[in-house]
N, C-alpha and C positions, 0 to 999 in steps of 0.2 A: 706389376711388370718390373723386372729387374733390368739393369744395364742401360737405363735411360741416360741420354746426354741432354742436359738442359743448356741451351746456348742462345745468343742473340740471333735473330733472323738475319740472313744475308741474301744477296741477290740470287744465289743459286737455288734458293728455296721457293722462288716465285710460283712455279707450277703447283707444288704441293700446298703452299700457303693458300693459293687461289682456290684450290679444290676444297680445302677445309673451311676457308672463309665463306664459300658458297654454301657449304653444309651448315654452317652456323646461321647464315641468313635464312636458309630454308627451315631450319629447326624452329626459329622464332616466327616463321611465316611472315617474314618481312620482305620488303622490296628495296634493293640497293642497286642502282644502275652500275654497269661495268665502268662507266666514266668515274663514278665516285669510288668504286673499288680500286681503280687504278691510282687515283689520288691518294687513297689510304695507303696502298702499297708503297708509293713513292715517299710518303711522309715517314713511314717506318724506317726507311733507309737514309733519310736526310739528317745529317748531323746537326743541322741548324733548326730542326723542329723537335720540340719536346715530346715526341711520340716515339714509342719503342715497341719492338716485337721480340718475342722469344718463342722458341720451339722446343718440343720434347721429341727427341730422335731416338729411335730404337735401332741398334746395329743391323738387324735383319729386316725390319719393316720400314725403315726410314722415318720421316717426320710423321708423327701420329697425333700431335696436338699443337695448337697455337695459342699464344697469349699476346694481346695488344694492350698497351697501357700508356697513360699520359701523365707527365709530371706537371704540376702547376703550383702557383703560390696560393696561400691561404691567408686571409687577413686576421686570423686569430692566432697565428703562429709564424715565427720567422723561418721555420723549416719548410721544405717542400712537402707536398702532399701528392700521393699517387692514386690515380683513378684507374683501376684495372677495368678497362672497357669491354674487352672481349676475351673469353676463354672457351675453347672448343676442342674436344677430343674426338677423333674418328670414332664413329659408332661401334666399330668392331674392336676397339681398344678401350672402351669405357669401363670404368671400375677397376682398372689395373694400375692406377697410381700416377698417370701422366699429369692430370690436373693438380693433384696434391704436390707433385714434384715442381711444377711450374710455380705454384703459389709459394711454396717453401723457398724456392730460389729468389723470388721477388722479395720475400720477407728478409732473407739474408742480405740482399742488396740494400734494402731500406735501413737495416740496422747499421751496416757498414758505412752508408752515406748519410746517416743521421736524418732520415725523413721523419715527418711527424706521424703519418698515417697512410695506410693503404685501405682503400674502400672500393666497393663494387655493388652492383645490383643484379638481381635475376628475377625472372618471372615467379610469381607465387606458385605456379603450377609445375615448376621445374624441380620435381622431387629428387631426381638423381643428383643434380648440382647442389641443392640445398642440404642434402645429407652430408656431402663433403664439407660444404661451407660451415655448417654447424659444428664441425669438428675442428676447424682451423681458425674460426673467427667468431665474433659476437654479433648476433643479429641486433640491429638497433630498432628504435621505435619511430624513426623518421619516416614520413610519408612524402613521396615524390610528386611534384606537380610539373607539368610541361606547358609551355606556350609554343606551339609550332608555328613558325613564320614562313 
């Protein structure tokens, strides 16, 4: 897809972000309450919180993809590390370059701001995303463990 504008999310994107966010949650067959989603949205707009959002916007179709990410410290480097927590493209626009454009924009920022690393996770069964991710990043051998509290 050509003519994409990659930009930070802003307050005017709320309705479209919300719809894509809900699509993301449904894609992973997860449950996130509206209250938590509202907190997430507010965090993305809060300059005092190290959580950020970007959108891929098409001139004719509007916002077609969202990316949410968090910057955090890492005890093995003095540089910030970026966790790309969420990346979702409208199902009708998949495979047309929005996800790649969002990742590339984040990579450019990381280089310009001297970050140490960008990392993310996806489900093993998410073949569409993994096909892209294998082109733009290196799959690691780390295994994730969770303690849900």
